[in-house]
N, C-alpha and C positions, 0 to 999 in steps of 0.2 A: 728575172730571167734565170732559167735553170742551167745546169751543167750541159745538158744536151744541146741547148740553144747556142751556148758558147762554143761547144765542140763543132757545131755546124758553121759558125762564123769562122773559126780557126781553119777548118778544112777548106772552106771556100777561099780564104786568103792563100793557103798553101798551094791550092790548085792553080791559082792565077798568078802567083808571084814567081819571080826569077831571082837568081843570086844578086842581081843589080838592085833589087828592091830592099836589100838589107838595111835596116835603120830608117827607111822611108816612112812617110805618113800616108795612110790610106783612110779615106773618109767614105764610109758605106752608108748609103741612103736607104732607109727602111720604110716599108709601107705601114698601114694601120695595124697589121698583124705582126709587126716587128720582123718581117722578112726582107732581106736585102733586095732592092730593085735596081740599084745603080751604084756606081762608086767612082771615085777618082783617086789616083795614086800620085803622090808628090815625091820627088827624089830625096835621097838622104842628104839633107843639109840643114843647118840650123834655121829654124823659122823665127824670124823677127816679128816685131809688132805689125808691120805692113802685111807680111805674108799671113799672119794669123787673122788680121782683119779681113783679108781677102778670102780666106777660107770661110769665115762667117758670112761674108757677103754672098758667096756662091751657095752656101747652105740655105740662106734666106731666099735666094733667087729660085732655087729648085723647090723649096717649100715642101719637103718631105715631112711626114709626121715626126720622124725621129732619125737620128744618126748615131753611128758608133765609129770610133776611131780605132784603127789597127796599126800596129808597128811591127813589121816582120823583123825578127831577130833570131838567128839560127839557134841560139841557146835558150830562147824563150824567157830570158831574164830581163826585167825592166832596168833601165838606166836612170840616172838622175834627170837627164833631159826628157825622158818619157813622163816623169812626174811633173816637170815644169810645163810640158806640152798640155797635160791634163788640166793643171791649174789655170793656165792661160786660156785655154779653150772654154773651160767651165765658166770662168768669169765673163768672157765675151759672149758665150751662148746663153747666159742668164736672161738676156732680153730678146733672144732669137725666137722665131715661131717654132722651129724644130726643137725637139727634146734631145739633149745629148745624153745617151744611155750610159756609155762606158768607154774606157780606153783599154784595149786588149793588146798585149804583146804576144805575138804568135811565133812560136819556135817550130823546129822541124818535128819534134815529138810531143810538145806540150804547149800550153798557153797559160798566161797569167793576166788577170783583169784587176783594175783598180777597185771596181765596185763588186763584181761577181766573184764567187769563190771558185778556185780551181780544184 
């Protein structure tokens, strides 16, 4: 994915999010062309094993070709918990039908991605 694609993902999250979404977890479901077609937003709270398993179950149930996870943070800077979320989801999604593309931290003016370059 190129910078323009990530810019589009970040802009979409910014347009849809509110201040209450700060630090929450967004799962964006992508079509075959890697365009977002649907999504779900979870509140900002620590996600334990049951919640993470539930996310994977929902992703499998929707059966989109791919997903990307976004975390709205006003400063656009990743936290240790964002890395943990990425690692936990990546392990769980290894057996899922949908491909986990990336985790993107979306700030007011910038974005940062685990896999993609900013």
